[in-house]
N, C-alpha and C positions, 0 to 999 in steps of 0.2 A: 477843100473845106476851109473857110475863113475863120478868123478869130472870134467873130461874133457868134457863130453857131457852136463853137467850142464851149462857150459860157452859157448860152441860152438853154441847151439841152439839160445839163445838170441842174441849172437853176429852176427850170420847169419841173423836173422830177422832184426836187426838194420842196417846191411849193405844193405839189400834189400830195406828197407824203405828209407834209405839215397839216394840210387841210383834212386829210383822212384821220390823223391823230386827234385833231381838234374835235371832229365830229364824234369820234369814239369816246373821248374822255370828258367833254363838256356837255352837260345835259341841255337838250334843246327844248324840251317841253315838260309838262307836269308828269310825275310818275304815274303809272297805271293805277287807277283806283278800283281795285277789286277786293271787296271785303266781305266776309261771311255775314249772314243775317244776324243781327243782335250784337255785333262786335262794335267797339268804339271806333270812331272815325280815325283814319290813319294820321299820324303826326308827321308833319313836314318840317324839315330843319332848314333854316335859312343859312346861307354861307357866312353872314356877318354875325358878330357877337352881339348879345343883348346889351341895351344901353344901361340897364339897371340890374344889380345882382338879384337873384331869386332868393326870397326868404321863405323858410318853412317854419310854421308855428312850433313852439317848444313841445306841446303835447303830441303833435304829429311826429316829431323827431323821436320822442321817447317811445311811442308805440312802434315805430319802425325799427328802432334799436332792439326792442324786446322781441319783435318778430324775427329779426335776423339771428339773434342769439338762440332762439328756440328752434329755428329750422336748421341752422348750421352747427349748433352744439359747440360753439367756440368759446373759449375763455380767454380773456385778456391777460397778458403777462406784463412784467415790469418793462420789457423792451418795447411794448406797444404792439407786438405781433400776437396773433391768437394761436392757441393750440387746440387741436381737435380732441375731444374727449370721447372715448369709445368705451361702452360698458363691458365689463369682464364677463365672458360667457363661461359655461361649463367646459372644463377641460383646458382652459387657457392657463398658461403659466406666466406669472409676472416675473420679468427679469430682475435680478438683484443689481443694485447700483454698483458701479465700478469702484474698486478700491485703489487708492493712490499707490500704495506699495504692497502688492500681494506677497504672501509667504512663498518662499522658494518651493518648487515642486519636487517631490521625492521620486526619484527614478528607480525603476526596478534594478535589481542587482544583475550584473553581467555573468552569465554562466561561463565556467571555464571551458576552454577549447577541448574537444574530444581528442584523445591521443591518436596520432597517425602511426598505426602499427605497420610492421613490415607486410602483413597480409593485406592491409588497406592499400598501401603503396603498390604492391604487386598487382592488385585488381585494377588500379588506375593505369599502370604501365601496360597491362594486357589490353585494355580498351584503347589506349593511344596507339599501340602497335597495330591493332585491327584497323583503325581509321587510316593510319599511314599506309598500310598494305592496300586498302581500297583506293587511296589516292594514286598509288603507284600503278595499279591496274588501269585506272582511268587515263593516266598520262601515257602509258604504253599504247592504249587504243587510239588516243589523239595523235601520237607520233606516227603510228601506222597509217592513219587516215591522211595525215599531211604528206607523207611520202607517196601514197597512192595518188593524191591529187597533184603531185609535182611541186609542192611548196617547200623548197629546200631550206629556206630561212626559218620557217616555222618548225620544220623537222629537226633542224640543228638546235634551236632554242629548247625544244621539248627534250632532246637528248641530254642537254646539260642539266635540265631540271630533273630528269630521271636519275642521272648519276648522283646528284645531291640527295635525292629521296632515298636511293638505295644505301648510301653511306649512313644516313641518319637511321634507317631501318635496321642496319647491322648493329649500331650502337644500342638501339632500343632492345634488340634481341639479347644482347649481352647483359643489359641492366635488368631485363625481365628474368633471365636465368639466375642472376645473383639474388634478386629479391625473392624468387621462388625458394631458393635455399634458405634465406633468412626467415621466410614465412613458415616453412616446414620446421625449422629449428624452434621458432616461437611456439608453434603448436605442441611440439614435443615437450617444451618446458612447462606447459600448463598442466 
């Protein structure tokens, strides 16, 4: 392959692509003229600017402005932009204008915290003990499954976790017993 063919092939492809784009975007003939019966003839726009500015008579401009205001319901503001006016219907609520410095809001008073009696603490401690016991049973089942499958590393990790759970469970049983005594004494005092 010589140097000439290296440049001719891309050059030819570029020319074909350019021609296709020109045909696509440059109109080659008049636009199709299909208009319904009784419609005004289609308006064609020439690509060049008109030589003289188009002037509209003052009375026609005034009628056009009135027509636009009537159909769009816009009102001019001092900034030159229009605001749409919508009539208020039944059930509509007109928002109040914003105040620069509103009054501070009055908050509800905070209720005092309810007393945490020994009976309440005992009930919570019993629930925690139940949950910890359930976790201990689950860990024992997982350790037995790991030993059965031959996974020594997992069985050892679960054994360490079981020993920690058992120690914490013993502390919870002691605290629950102490709180049970306090709760019974509280009830006797009432």
